[in-house]
GUSE-708695 format. One record per atom (N, C-alpha, C, O, CB): x, y, z. Coordinates in steps of 0.05 Angstrom, whole numbers, padded with zeros to 5 digits, always signed. Atoms other than C-alpha are relative to their C-alpha. Glycine has a CB too. Layout:
N
XYZ
...
//
This chain:
279
+00017-00024+00000
+00000+00000+00000
+00018+00025+00000
+00036+00028+00017
-00019+00000+00025
-00014-00025+00001
+00026+00068-00020
-00019+00023+00006
-00042+00023-00003
+00013+00005-00029
+00016-00022-00008
+00000+00132+00011
+00013+00026-00011
+00036+00031-00007
-00003+00002+00031
-00010-00026+00010
+00006+00200-00024
-00018+00022+00010
-00042+00018+00015
+00000+00000-00031
+00016-00024-00006
-00016+00269-00004
-00018+00006-00024
-00010+00002-00047
+00018+00024+00007
+00018-00007+00022
-00076+00292-00045
+00013+00021-00017
+00007+00023-00041
-00027+00009+00011
-00013-00021+00016
-00034+00351-00066
+00021-00011-00020
+00029+00004-00038
+00014+00020+00019
-00019+00012+00018
+00014+00303-00101
-00014-00016-00022
-00001-00027-00040
+00018-00019+00016
+00016+00015+00020
-00042+00272-00143
-00013+00020-00019
-00022+00041-00010
-00021-00018+00014
+00014-00017+00020
-00071+00302-00207
-00028+00006+00010
-00042-00013+00018
+00000-00013-00027
+00027-00007-00009
-00134+00340-00190
-00021-00015-00017
-00041-00023-00006
-00005+00031-00003
+00019+00014+00017
-00169+00308-00249
-00002-00029+00009
-00025-00040+00011
+00009+00000-00030
+00001+00028-00010
-00150+00238-00224
-00014-00002+00026
-00029-00021+00031
+00029-00011+00002
+00013+00001-00026
-00172+00255-00154
-00031+00004-00003
-00046-00011+00010
+00011+00022+00018
+00028-00005+00004
-00239+00283-00177
-00014-00025-00012
-00036-00033-00004
-00005+00024-00019
+00011+00024+00012
-00251+00221-00221
-00002-00022+00021
-00022-00037+00020
+00018-00009-00023
+00001+00021-00021
-00235+00175-00162
-00023+00005+00019
-00039-00013+00025
+00026-00001+00016
+00022-00006-00019
-00283+00211-00115
-00027-00005-00014
-00045-00017-00002
+00001+00030+00009
+00026+00004+00014
-00339+00211-00167
-00006-00029-00004
-00029-00038-00001
+00001+00014-00027
+00004+00029+00004
-00329+00137-00182
-00008-00014+00026
-00027-00030+00026
+00026-00013-00011
+00006+00013-00026
-00330+00117-00108
-00028+00008+00009
-00042-00009+00021
+00020+00008+00021
+00026-00009-00011
-00392+00159-00092
-00023-00002-00019
-00045+00007-00012
+00003+00029+00009
+00022+00000+00019
-00434+00145-00153
-00024-00017+00009
-00046-00013+00000
+00010-00011-00027
+00022+00017-00010
-00475+00092-00116
-00007+00006+00029
-00021-00010+00042
+00007-00030-00003
+00006-00008-00028
-00479+00128-00049
-00027+00014+00001
-00038+00022-00019
+00022+00018+00011
+00026-00013-00004
-00543+00157-00019
+00001+00029-00010
-00019+00040-00020
-00008-00001+00029
-00003-00028+00010
-00516+00227-00035
+00023-00001-00020
+00046+00003-00013
+00006+00020+00023
-00021+00002+00020
-00477+00219-00101
+00016+00026-00002
+00005+00048+00002
-00012-00007-00027
-00017-00023+00005
-00419+00265-00115
+00007+00001-00030
+00013-00019-00042
+00027-00002+00017
-00007-00003+00028
-00408+00293-00184
+00016+00025-00004
+00006+00045-00016
-00026+00000-00018
-00017-00024+00001
-00351+00342-00179
+00012+00003-00028
+00016-00017-00042
+00023-00003+00020
-00018-00006+00022
-00316+00375-00237
+00024+00016+00013
+00022+00023+00036
-00013+00016-00023
-00024-00013-00011
-00247+00408-00228
-00006+00027+00011
+00004+00035+00032
+00022+00001-00021
+00006-00028-00008
-00276+00478-00223
-00014+00000+00027
-00005+00014+00046
-00018+00014-00021
+00015+00000-00025
-00326+00462-00168
+00015-00013+00022
+00012-00006+00046
-00027-00014-00004
-00017+00012-00020
-00277+00417-00132
+00018+00022+00012
+00021+00023+00037
+00017-00023-00012
-00018-00021-00010
-00228+00476-00127
-00015+00020+00017
-00004+00031+00037
+00014+00013-00023
+00016-00019-00016
-00284+00521-00101
-00006-00012+00027
-00005+00001+00047
-00026+00007-00015
+00006+00014-00025
-00303+00469-00048
+00025-00001+00018
+00024+00002+00042
-00010-00028-00005
-00025+00000-00015
-00230+00463-00028
+00004+00026+00015
+00011+00026+00039
+00024-00006-00018
-00004-00026-00012
-00226+00537-00015
-00022+00006+00021
-00015+00014+00044
-00001+00022-00021
+00023-00007-00017
-00295+00546+00016
+00000-00016+00027
-00006-00004+00048
-00026-00004-00014
+00002+00017-00024
-00291+00488+00065
+00027-00005+00014
+00029-00022+00032
-00011-00027-00008
-00026+00002-00013
-00217+00495+00083
+00011-00029-00002
+00024-00039+00016
-00001+00008+00029
-00012+00026+00005
-00198+00427+00053
+00030+00004-00005
+00038+00020-00022
-00014-00015-00025
-00030-00001+00003
-00123+00418+00061
+00009-00024-00016
+00010-00046-00006
+00014+00002+00028
-00010+00022+00017
-00096+00377+00003
+00026-00011+00010
+00033-00034+00005
+00002+00009-00029
-00025+00009-00011
-00029+00373+00039
-00005-00019+00024
+00012-00034+00032
+00017+00023+00009
+00007+00017-00023
-00065+00339+00097
-00022-00020-00007
-00034-00032+00011
-00010+00018+00023
+00019+00020+00010
-00111+00295+00055
+00016-00021-00015
+00039-00017-00024
-00022+00013-00018
-00016+00022+00009
-00091+00228+00027
-00014-00018-00021
-00039-00021-00020
+00009-00018+00023
+00009+00019+00020
-00099+00180-00032
+00016-00026+00004
+00040-00025+00007
+00002+00011-00030
-00012+00026-00005
-00084+00106-00023
+00001-00017-00025
-00019-00019-00040
-00015-00016+00023
-00004+00015+00025
-00055+00062-00078
+00008-00029+00006
+00023-00034+00025
+00022+00014-00017
-00010+00027+00001
-00046-00012-00090
+00010-00006-00028
-00005-00004-00047
-00022-00021+00009
-00012+00005+00026
+00001-00029-00147
-00005+00023-00019
-00012+00019-00043
-00011-00026-00012
+00003-00025+00015
-00004+00043-00171
-00029+00006-00008
-00034+00024-00024
+00017-00001-00025
+00028-00004+00005
-00080+00038-00174
-00013+00013+00024
-00011+00002+00046
-00015-00026-00008
+00012-00013-00023
-00119+00087-00129
-00024-00017+00010
-00041-00025-00006
-00010+00028-00007
+00021+00017-00011
-00164+00047-00082
-00016+00014+00022
-00037+00004+00031
+00012-00025+00011
+00015-00015-00021
-00186+00099-00030
+00012+00028+00004
+00033+00034-00006
+00001-00016+00026
-00008-00028-00004
-00181+00171-00007
-00013+00010+00026
-00033-00002+00036
-00006+00018-00024
+00013-00015-00021
-00196+00218+00050
+00007+00029-00003
+00031+00035-00006
+00008-00011+00029
-00004-00028+00002
-00204+00293+00046
-00006+00013+00027
-00027+00009+00038
-00018+00013-00022
+00002-00011-00027
-00192+00332+00110
+00000+00031-00001
+00015+00043-00016
+00023-00010+00017
+00001-00029-00003
-00210+00403+00129
+00012+00007+00027
+00009-00008+00047
-00030+00011-00002
-00012-00008-00026
-00171+00440+00183
-00003+00030+00004
+00003+00046-00014
+00031-00007+00000
+00002-00028-00009
-00187+00505+00219
+00011+00002+00028
-00003-00005+00048
-00029+00011-00002
-00013-00002-00026
-00138+00517+00276
+00001-00028+00013
+00013-00046+00002
-00013+00021+00018
-00001+00026-00014
-00150+00460+00326
-00025-00016-00005
-00031-00035+00010
+00003+00005+00030
+00024+00015+00007
-00214+00435+00292
+00004-00012-00027
+00015+00000-00046
-00025+00018+00001
-00001+00013+00026
-00218+00385+00236
-00027-00010-00009
-00046-00012+00007
+00020-00023+00002
+00025+00011+00011
-00271+00357+00191
+00008-00020-00022
+00025-00014-00038
-00019+00022-00011
-00003+00019+00022
-00274+00296+00146
-00020+00009-00021
-00044+00004-00018
-00004-00030+00009
+00018-00009+00022
-00303+00326+00082
-00011-00024-00014
-00036-00025-00019
+00015+00018-00020
+00009+00024+00013
-00307+00258+00049
+00022-00021+00002
+00046-00015+00003
-00009+00005-00029
-00019+00022+00001
-00274+00190+00049
-00014-00024-00013
-00039-00026-00011
+00012-00007+00028
+00013+00023+00012
-00286+00125+00012
+00021-00019-00012
+00044-00011-00016
-00020+00008-00021
-00017+00019+00013
-00257+00063-00020
-00015-00012-00024
-00039-00011-00025
+00008-00023+00020
+00013+00011+00023
-00270+00031-00087
-00016-00025+00008
-00010-00038+00028
+00021-00007-00022
+00019+00021-00007
-00325-00022-00088
+00013-00027+00007
+00006-00039+00026
-00019-00004-00022
-00012+00026-00006
-00280-00084-00091
+00015-00001+00027
+00020-00022+00038
+00019-00008-00022
-00015-00001-00025
-00244-00060-00028
-00017+00005+00024
-00007+00006+00047
+00021+00021-00002
+00018-00005-00023
-00305-00048+00015
-00002-00026+00017
-00005-00048+00006
-00028+00009-00010
+00002+00023-00018
-00308-00093+00076
+00027-00015+00004
+00027-00036+00016
-00020-00019-00011
-00027+00014-00003
-00233-00110+00073
+00016+00012+00022
+00038+00002+00028
+00015+00003-00026
-00016-00014-00020
-00211-00064+00129
+00015+00024-00009
+00028+00038+00007
+00019-00020+00012
-00015-00023+00011
-00182-00012+00083
-00011+00026+00011
+00005+00044+00018
-00002+00001-00031
+00012-00024-00011
-00231+00041+00108
+00010+00006+00028
+00016+00029+00035
-00031-00001-00001
-00010-00003-00028
-00209+00029+00180
+00029+00011-00001
+00036+00028+00014
-00001-00027+00015
-00028-00008+00003
-00136+00037+00158
+00002+00030-00008
+00018+00045+00002
+00015-00017-00020
+00000-00028+00010
-00151+00102+00121
-00008+00019+00022
+00005+00039+00027
-00020+00003-00024
+00009-00018-00022
-00189+00132+00180
+00021+00002+00022
+00026+00023+00032
-00027-00011+00011
-00020+00000-00021
-00136+00111+00230
+00024+00018-00008
+00034+00033+00008
+00010-00028+00006
-00023-00017+00010
-00081+00143+00187
-00007+00029+00002
+00009+00045+00010
+00007-00008-00029
+00008-00028+00000
-00121+00207+00180
-00002+00011+00029
+00007+00034+00034
-00027+00003-00013
+00003-00010-00028
-00137+00213+00255
+00027+00003+00013
+00031+00022+00028
-00018-00019+00016
-00027-00003-00011
-00065+00201+00274
+00014+00025-00011
+00028+00039+00004
+00017-00025-00006
-00011-00024+00013
-00044+00255+00225
-00012+00025+00013
+00003+00044+00018
-00004+00000-00030
+00013-00024-00011
-00095+00304+00253
+00010+00005+00029
+00014+00028+00037
-00030-00003+00000
-00011-00003-00027
-00071+00291+00324
+00028+00012-00001
+00035+00029+00015
+00001-00028+00015
-00027-00011+00003
+00000+00304+00301
+00000+00030-00007
+00018+00045+00000
+00015-00015-00022
+00003-00028+00008
-00024+00370+00272
-00012+00018+00022
-00013+00042+00019
-00019+00002-00025
+00011-00016-00022
-00054+00391+00339
-00030+00003+00000
-00040+00020+00015
+00013+00026+00001
+00030-00002+00002
-00127+00381+00320
-00012-00014+00025
-00003-00036+00032
-00010-00013-00026
+00012+00011-00025
-00170+00369+00382
-00027-00013-00004
-00035-00029+00013
-00002+00022+00020
+00026+00013+00005
-00237+00350+00352
-00005-00001-00030
+00005+00015-00046
-00023+00017+00013
+00006+00005+00029
-00262+00323+00285
-00030-00004-00003
-00042-00019+00012
+00016-00024-00010
+00028+00004+00006
-00332+00328+00256
-00003-00012-00028
+00016-00010-00045
-00016+00026+00002
+00007+00010+00027
-00365+00295+00196
-00030-00002-00002
-00044+00001+00018
+00013-00028-00005
+00028+00004+00004
-00433+00285+00166
-00004-00027-00014
+00011-00034-00032
-00012+00024-00017
+00006+00026+00012
-00464+00218+00148
-00030-00003-00002
-00045+00006+00016
+00012-00023+00017
+00029+00004+00004
-00532+00199+00120
-00011-00018+00021
+00000-00040+00026
-00006-00011-00029
+00011+00015-00023
-00576+00174+00177
-00008-00028-00008
-00006-00047+00008
-00023+00015+00012
+00009+00026+00009
-00604+00117+00135
+00023-00019-00007
+00018-00043-00009
-00018+00003-00024
-00023+00017+00007
-00534+00091+00119
+00011-00011+00026
+00032-00002+00036
+00022+00016-00015
-00007+00010-00026
-00530+00050+00182
+00028-00014+00001
+00041-00014+00021
-00020-00020+00009
-00027+00012+00001
-00467+00014+00159
+00021+00021+00005
+00040+00017+00020
+00005-00014-00027
-00019-00022-00004
-00430+00080+00155
-00002+00011+00029
+00019+00017+00041
-00005+00023-00020
+00004-00010-00027
-00460+00104+00221
+00014-00019+00020
+00029-00009+00038
-00030+00002+00008
-00013+00019-00018
-00437+00040+00256
+00031+00001-00002
+00045-00002+00017
-00010-00029-00005
-00029-00002+00004
-00368+00047+00225
+00012+00023+00016
+00033+00019+00029
+00006+00003-00030
-00011-00023-00015
-00357+00116+00254
-00004-00003+00030
+00014+00005+00045
-00014+00026-00010
+00004+00005-00029
-00387+00097+00321
+00021-00019+00011
+00031-00015+00033
-00029-00010+00006
-00020+00019-00009
-00340+00038+00325
+00027+00014+00003
+00044+00005+00019
+00003-00022-00021
-00025-00014-00001
-00283+00087+00314
-00001+00025+00019
+00016+00042+00018
+00008+00009-00027
+00001-00019-00021
-00305+00132+00371
-00017+00025-00005
-00020+00042+00013
+00027+00009+00006
+00016-00023+00006
-00349+00184+00336
-00027-00003+00014
-00038-00025+00017
-00004+00003-00030
+00026-00001-00013
-00413+00205+00372
-00019+00018-00015
-00010+00039-00025
+00003+00008+00030
+00020-00017+00013
-00477+00233+00343
-00003+00026+00016
-00006+00026+00040
-00027-00014-00003
+00001-00026-00013
-00479+00307+00358
-00028+00013-00004
-00040+00023+00015
+00021+00019-00011
+00027-00010+00007
-00544+00329+00323
-00007-00009-00028
+00009-00020-00042
-00001+00031+00003
+00009+00007+00027
-00586+00318+00261
+00002+00025-00018
-00001+00047-00009
-00029-00011+00001
-00001-00021+00021
-00579+00358+00197
-00022-00007-00020
-00024-00030-00029
+00028+00003-00014
+00022+00005+00019
-00639+00366+00151
+00004+00014-00026
+00012+00038-00027
-00027+00009+00013
+00000-00013+00026
-00641+00379+00077
-00028+00003-00009
-00045-00015-00006
+00017-00018-00021
+00028-00008+00005
-00703+00413+00051
-00005+00005-00030
+00013+00011-00045
-00007+00025+00015
+00008-00005+00027
-00742+00419-00014
-00027+00014+00000
-00044+00008+00017
-00002-00026-00016
+00024-00016+00002
-00797+00468-00034
-00005+00005-00030
+00013+00012-00044
+00001+00027+00016
+00005-00002+00028
-00832+00471-00101
-00027+00012-00007
-00043-00001-00020
+00003-00027-00014
+00024-00015+00008
-00889+00521-00105
+00006+00030+00004
+00023+00038+00019
-00025-00009+00017
-00003-00028-00003
-00895+00595-00112
-00008+00010+00027
-00027+00000+00039
-00016+00016-00022
+00006-00012-00026
-00894+00635-00048
-00003+00030-00005
+00013+00042-00019
+00021-00007+00022
+00004-00029+00004
-00921+00706-00045
+00009+00015+00025
-00003+00013+00046
-00030+00005-00006
-00009-00017-00021
-00883+00755-00003
-00015+00026+00000
-00032+00031-00017
+00030+00005-00002
+00013-00026-00001
-00905+00824+00017
+00016+00021-00015
+00005+00043-00021
-00003+00009+00029
-00016-00019+00014
-00848+00859-00019
+00011+00022+00019
+00023+00041+00010
-00016+00013-00021
-00009-00020-00019
-00832+00897+00045
+00030-00001+00006
+00041+00018+00017
-00015-00003+00026
-00029+00002-00005
-00761+00871+00049
+00016+00007-00025
+00010-00002-00047
+00007-00030+00008
-00017-00009+00022
-00709+00904+00005
+00027-00015+00002
+00039-00016+00023
+00004+00031+00000
-00025+00015+00001
-00648+00864-00017
+00021+00016-00015
+00015+00028-00036
-00004-00028-00013
-00022-00015+00012
-00581+00896-00034
+00025-00017-00002
+00032-00031+00017
+00006+00026+00017
-00024+00016+00004
-00520+00863-00063
+00022+00009+00019
+00026+00033+00023
+00010+00002-00029
-00022-00007-00018
-00462+00860-00015
+00024-00019-00005
+00023-00034-00025
-00009-00001+00030
-00024+00017+00004
-00395+00824-00007
+00004-00019+00023
-00010-00018+00043
+00025+00017-00004
-00004+00021-00020
-00367+00767+00033
+00009+00011+00027
+00004-00002+00047
+00021-00020-00010
-00009-00012-00025
-00336+00813+00085
-00024+00009+00017
-00025+00005+00041
+00019+00023-00005
+00024-00008-00014
-00404+00842+00103
-00016-00024+00010
-00026-00024+00032
-00018+00018-00018
+00014+00025-00008
-00436+00773+00104
+00014-00013+00023
+00001-00022+00042
-00002-00020-00024
-00015+00011-00022
-00380+00749+00149
-00006+00015+00026
-00009+00002+00047
+00030+00001-00006
+00006-00016-00024
-00395+00806+00197
-00028-00007+00010
-00032-00009+00034
+00002+00030-00007
+00027+00007-00008
-00469+00790+00197
-00001-00028+00013
-00014-00032+00033
-00019+00001-00024
+00001+00027-00011
-00457+00716+00208
+00013-00001+00028
+00004-00017+00045
+00015-00019-00019
-00012-00002-00026
-00411+00732+00266
-00019+00012+00021
-00020+00003+00044
+00026+00017-00001
+00020-00013-00017
-00465+00776+00296
-00022-00021+00008
-00031-00022+00031
-00013+00025-00013
+00020+00021-00005
-00515+00719+00289
+00010-00020+00020
-00005-00030+00037
-00009-00014-00026
-00011+00020-00018
-00468+00673+00326
+00003+00011+00028
-00002-00002+00048
+00028-00009-00010
-00005-00012-00027
-00451+00721+00383
-00026+00010+00013
-00030+00005+00037
+00019+00023-00002
+00024-00012-00012
-00518+00756+00393
-00022-00020+00004
-00038-00018+00023
-00010+00023-00017
+00021+00019-00002
-00563+00696+00382
+00009-00028+00008
-00006-00047+00008
-00014-00002-00027
-00011+00025-00009
-00517+00641+00407
-00003-00022-00022
-00006-00046-00016
-00013-00010+00026
+00003+00019+00022
-00523+00608+00338
+00024-00018-00001
+00047-00009+00003
-00004+00015-00027
-00021+00020+00002
-00483+00545+00330
-00001-00013-00027
-00011-00036-00030
-00002-00021+00023
+00003+00010+00027
-00477+00535+00255
+00018-00025-00005
+00038-00029+00009
+00007+00021-00020
-00017+00022+00009
-00450+00472+00222
+00023+00012-00018
+00022+00035-00025
-00016-00022-00015
-00024-00009+00015
-00384+00476+00183
-00007+00016-00025
+00006+00036-00031
+00017-00025-00007
+00007-00013+00025
-00418+00495+00118
-00011+00028+00003
-00013+00043-00017
-00019-00017-00015
+00012-00026-00004
-00449+00557+00149
+00017+00017+00020
+00008+00038+00029
-00028-00002+00011
-00017-00015-00018
-00392+00580+00194
+00008+00027-00013
+00008+00029-00038
+00025-00016+00008
-00009-00026+00010
-00369+00652+00188
+00023-00002-00020
+00023+00011-00041
+00008+00018+00023
-00023+00003+00017
-00304+00630+00157
-00008-00012-00027
+00003-00003-00048
+00021-00019+00013
+00009+00012+00025
-00339+00587+00105
-00012+00021-00019
-00006+00022-00042
-00020-00023+00005
+00014-00021+00017
-00382+00645+00081
+00021+00020-00010
+00018+00030-00032
-00021+00014+00017
-00020-00019+00008
-00321+00690+00079
+00016-00011-00024
+00024+00003-00042
+00019+00007+00023
-00016+00013+00020
-00283+00640+00036
-00016-00007-00026
-00004-00015-00046
+00012-00025+00010
+00017+00006+00023
-00342+00631-00012
-00001+00024-00019
-00019+00025-00037
-00028-00007+00009
+00000-00024+00016
-00325+00698-00045
-00004-00006-00030
+00011-00021-00042
+00027+00014+00003
+00006+00002+00029
-00356+00702-00115
-00015-00025-00009
-00023-00027-00032
+00026+00000-00014
+00013+00025+00008
-00389+00634-00113
-00030+00002+00000
-00044-00011-00016
+00009-00023+00018
+00029-00002-00004
-00459+00655-00090
-00009+00029-00002
+00008+00048-00002
-00008-00012+00027
+00011-00027-00002
-00505+00715-00091
-00001+00007+00030
-00011-00009+00046
-00029+00001-00012
+00000-00008-00027
-00494+00752-00026
-00015+00027+00003
-00008+00046-00011
+00030+00003+00011
+00018-00024-00002
-00546+00803-00003
-00006+00006+00029
-00010-00011+00045
-00026-00005-00016
+00010-00009-00025
-00561+00844+00057
-00030+00008-00004
-00038+00015-00026
+00016+00024+00012
+00029-00005+00003
-00635+00856+00072
-00008+00019+00022
+00002+00019+00045
-00016-00026+00002
+00010-00018-00020
-00672+00911+00108
-00030+00004-00004
-00040+00004-00026
+00015+00027-00001
+00028-00006+00001
-00744+00925+00125
-00006+00017+00025
+00012+00023+00040
-00018-00026+00000
+00006-00020-00020
-00781+00970+00173
+00009-00007+00028
+00020+00010+00042
-00030+00004+00001
-00007+00008-00027
-00769+00930+00236
+00023-00019+00001
+00028-00032+00022
-00024-00012+00013
-00021+00020-00002
-00710+00888+00218
+00022+00002-00021
+00021+00020-00039
-00012-00027-00003
-00022+00002+00019
-00647+00870+00180
+00009-00029+00000
+00006-00044+00020
+00023+00020+00006
-00009+00028+00002
-00616+00805+00157
+00019-00003-00024
+00027+00017-00036
-00023-00019-00002
-00017+00005+00023
-00574+00772+00104
-00009-00026-00013
-00021-00043-00001
+00030-00002+00008
+00008+00023+00016
-00584+00721+00049
+00024-00008-00019
+00035+00009-00032
-00025+00005-00017
-00020+00011+00018
-00533+00677+00012
-00013-00022-00016
-00024-00041-00004
+00026-00010+00015
+00014+00020+00016
-00560+00637-00047
+00013-00003-00027
+00030+00013-00035
-00030+00009-00003
-00011+00005+00027
-00545+00608-00115
-00021-00016-00016
-00043-00020-00006
+00026-00016+00002
+00020+00014+00016
-00578+00570-00171
+00015-00021-00018
+00038-00018-00025
-00016+00019-00017
-00008+00021+00019
-00571+00508-00215
-00018+00004-00024
-00037+00020-00023
-00001-00029+00012
+00018-00002+00022
-00603+00499-00283
-00029-00007+00007
-00048+00003-00006
+00009-00018-00023
+00027+00009-00007
-00663+00467-00248
-00013+00014+00023
-00037+00015+00026
+00000-00029+00005
+00011-00010-00025
-00671+00502-00182
+00018+00022+00012
+00039+00028+00001
-00003-00022+00020
-00016-00019-00016
-00646+00554-00132
+00005-00012+00027
-00010-00030+00036
-00015+00028+00002
-00006+00011-00027
-00614+00540-00065
+00008+00022+00019
+00022+00041+00012
+00022-00022-00002
-00007-00019-00021
-00607+00577+00000
+00025-00012+00014
+00024-00034+00025
-00023+00004+00020
-00024+00008-00015
-00537+00572+00029
-00003+00007+00029
+00001-00010+00047
+00026+00013-00012
+00006-00009-00027
-00554+00613+00090
-00017+00024+00000
-00017+00040-00020
+00027+00005+00016
+00017-00024-00003
-00603+00665+00114
-00006+00003+00029
-00010-00016+00044
-00027-00002-00017
+00005-00005-00029
-00614+00698+00181
-00011+00028+00004
-00001+00047-00008
+00025-00005+00017
+00011-00026-00008
-00656+00755+00210
+00014+00009+00025
+00011-00004+00046
-00031-00002+00004
-00014-00011-00023
-00614+00797+00257
-00019+00017+00017
-00014+00020+00041
+00024+00016-00008
+00022-00014-00014
-00675+00838+00276
-00026-00007-00015
-00026-00010-00039
+00004+00031+00002
+00025+00006+00013
-00748+00822+00263
-00006-00029+00000
+00009-00046+00010
-00001+00012-00028
+00010+00028+00001
-00786+00758+00249
+00016-00017-00019
+00018-00011-00043
-00029-00001-00007
-00015+00018+00017
-00743+00701+00223
-00019-00014-00019
-00012-00018-00043
+00015-00021+00017
+00019+00014+00018
-00804+00664+00195
-00009+00018-00023
-00009+00008-00046
-00025-00009+00016
+00009-00018+00021
-00828+00725+00156
+00024+00006-00019
+00020+00009-00043
-00011+00026+00012
-00024-00006+00016
-00757+00739+00132
+00005-00022-00020
+00011-00017-00043
+00024+00005+00017
-00005+00023+00018
-00749+00669+00103
-00021-00001-00022
-00014-00007-00045
+00000-00026+00016
+00021-00001+00021
-00815+00676+00067
+00007+00021-00021
+00004+00016-00045
-00028+00007+00013
-00008-00021+00019
-00791+00741+00036
+00024-00008-00017
+00027-00001-00040
+00005+00026+00015
-00023+00009+00014
-00725+00709+00018
-00008-00019-00023
+00003-00017-00045
+00020-00015+00019
+00008+00019+00021
-00759+00652-00020
-00014+00014-00022
-00009+00009-00046
-00019-00021+00013
+00014-00016+00021
-00805+00701-00057
+00021+00014-00017
+00018+00015-00041
-00020+00020+00013
-00020-00015+00014
-00744+00742-00075
+00016-00017-00019
+00020-00009-00043
+00019+00014+00020
-00017+00016+00018
-00701+00686-00103
-00016-00014-00021
-00005-00019-00043
+00016-00021+00017
+00017+00011+00021
-00759+00655-00140
-00004+00020-00023
-00003+00014-00046
-00027-00009+00011
+00004-00021+00020
-00772+00721-00175
+00026+00007-00015
+00026+00011-00039
-00011+00025+00013
-00026-00006+00013
-00698+00735-00188
+00009-00021-00019
+00020-00015-00040
+00021+00004+00022
-00010+00023+00016
-00685+00666-00217
-00020-00009-00021
-00012-00021-00041
+00008-00023+00018
+00020+00011+00018
-00751+00651-00251
-00005-00029+00005
-00019-00042-00011
+00008+00005-00028
+00003+00028-00007
-00749+00583-00217
-00017-00003+00025
-00018+00015+00042
+00027-00014+00004
+00017+00005-00023
-00798+00553-00167
+00013-00018+00021
+00010-00013+00045
-00026-00013-00010
-00012+00020-00019
-00759+00495-00136
+00023+00013+00016
+00041+00026+00004
+00010-00024-00016
-00020-00011-00018
-00718+00516-00076
+00010-00022+00019
-00006-00037+00030
-00011+00024+00016
-00012+00019-00018
-00670+00473-00035
+00017+00014+00021
+00026+00036+00017
+00016-00021-00015
-00018-00010-00021
-00631+00483+00029
+00011-00025+00014
-00005-00041+00025
-00014+00020+00020
-00010+00026-00009
-00584+00428+00052
+00015+00002+00027
+00026+00023+00034
+00019-00011-00021
-00016+00004-00025
-00554+00403+00118
-00004+00023+00020
+00016+00035+00029
+00029-00003-00007
+00006-00021-00020
-00589+00452+00165
-00002-00013+00028
-00018-00032+00031
-00026+00015-00007
+00001+00012-00026
-00577+00435+00239
-00028+00002+00012
-00042+00022+00009
+00020+00013+00019
+00026+00002-00012
-00639+00414+00277
-00005+00022+00021
-00028+00031+00025
-00004-00027+00014
+00003-00021-00021
-00625+00467+00331
+00005+00028-00011
+00008+00047+00004
+00019-00005+00022
-00005-00026+00012
-00615+00524+00282
-00027+00013-00007
-00045+00000-00017
+00017-00002-00026
+00026-00014+00007
-00671+00577+00274
-00008-00002-00029
-00031-00001-00035
+00002+00029+00008
+00006+00003+00028
-00665+00569+00199
-00017-00025-00005
-00035-00024-00022
+00025-00001-00017
+00015+00025+00004
-00692+00498+00204
-00029+00004+00007
-00046-00004-00009
+00012-00022+00018
+00027-00004-00008
-00754+00518+00241
-00015+00018-00020
-00038+00013-00027
-00002+00012+00028
+00013-00020+00018
-00769+00577+00195
-00005-00012-00028
-00025-00005-00040
+00017+00025-00003
+00005+00014+00026
-00761+00534+00132
-00025-00018+00002
-00042-00018-00016
+00024-00017-00008
+00023+00018-00003
-00812+00484+00160
-00026+00016+00004
-00046+00008-00007
+00005-00018+00024
+00024-00017-00003
-00860+00539+00181
-00010+00010-00027
-00034+00013-00031
+00007+00025+00018
+00008-00010+00027
-00859+00563+00108
-00005-00023-00020
-00006-00018-00044
+00022+00018-00010
+00009+00022+00018
-00875+00494+00080
+00021-00017-00012
+00015-00035-00028
-00016+00011-00021
-00021+00017+00010
-00807+00464+00065
-00002-00028+00011
-00009-00031+00035
+00028+00013+00006
+00002+00028-00008
-00805+00388+00068
+00028-00011+00003
+00046-00006-00013
-00016-00016-00020
-00026+00014-00004
-00748+00347+00096
+00002-00023-00020
-00017-00039-00023
+00002-00012+00029
-00004+00021+00020
-00720+00302+00042
+00025-00017+00007
+00029-00038-00006
+00004+00012-00028
-00023+00015-00007
-00656+00278+00075
+00008+00007+00029
+00008+00030+00037
+00024+00005-00019
-00010-00005-00028
-00631+00269+00147
+00029-00011+00001
+00035-00033-00007
-00018-00014+00021
-00028+00008-00005
-00557+00267+00164
+00006+00003+00030
-00007+00018+00044
+00020+00017-00017
-00010-00004-00027
-00521+00259+00230
+00026+00016-00002
+00044+00010-00018
+00005-00027+00014
-00026-00013-00005
-00467+00309+00249
+00013-00016+00023
+00002-00017+00045
-00003+00031+00006
-00014+00016-00020
-00417+00266+00287
+00027+00012+00007
+00039+00027-00009
+00004-00029-00010
-00025-00013-00010
-00357+00286+00328
+00017-00019+00016
+00007-00037+00030
-00007+00025+00018
-00019+00016-00015
-00295+00254+00356
+00019+00020+00014
+00032+00037+00001
+00016-00020-00018
-00019-00016-00015
-00254+00287+00411
+00027-00014+00000
+00029-00038+00007
-00009+00005+00030
-00027+00012+00002
-00180+00275+00400
+00017+00006+00025
+00038-00007+00029
+00015+00010-00024
-00015-00006-00025
-00157+00306+00466
-00019+00012+00020
-00011+00018+00042
+00023+00020-00006
//
């Protein structure tokens, strides 16, 4: 078995390996090089601290690790189908955790589909504990807002400031994908807007695919969160000309989760956020 840093492997080869491994998973991955590089930046994936595993020069597994000071995250890991159940995954995870400890990382988080009990048991066997549930939502009908909220284009620095305020003033505990740092590093990838209305202010980060629009994050810093989310949905539907709206991996204890459900969003996927304390 040969182990290489992900930074030593061709990005095209790495992307192809990830896509091949995850094509039959509950949440398939279909990266291209452009979006892979955006994810690397946005989620603080360290290719120097991520690894690809080879047998006879053939890639058989990988693990991508994110590092922010003394916190780590397993962005994704997997092995090719013929190697599943052989103990390779245990070896990959052990290698990664030992490396993270050497780097001074004190805790590691990851997300796993709740229905994938084999994966859940694998991580529990290796010491990870369920921290909370994450819900992915779908909405597919027109919603009529009042038009009372005005949206203004802004930049990642302003969004970072708003997200920090949401965390400090409202004790918000966002998951990795909605942390202040993540939003700051997403510069240019999404539409970033500040919002104001008579009794409130907030922010909205969103984007679109050919078929739908998606909410990355939204929060009311003053005023009703439920009403603000309704106005956000009305706004992005009108701006995009699309009806279908998604919002993925929202923590169960986050105000955004409740407000999406109040406005008719349906849960379509449940994940567990799991954590391992390394020290």
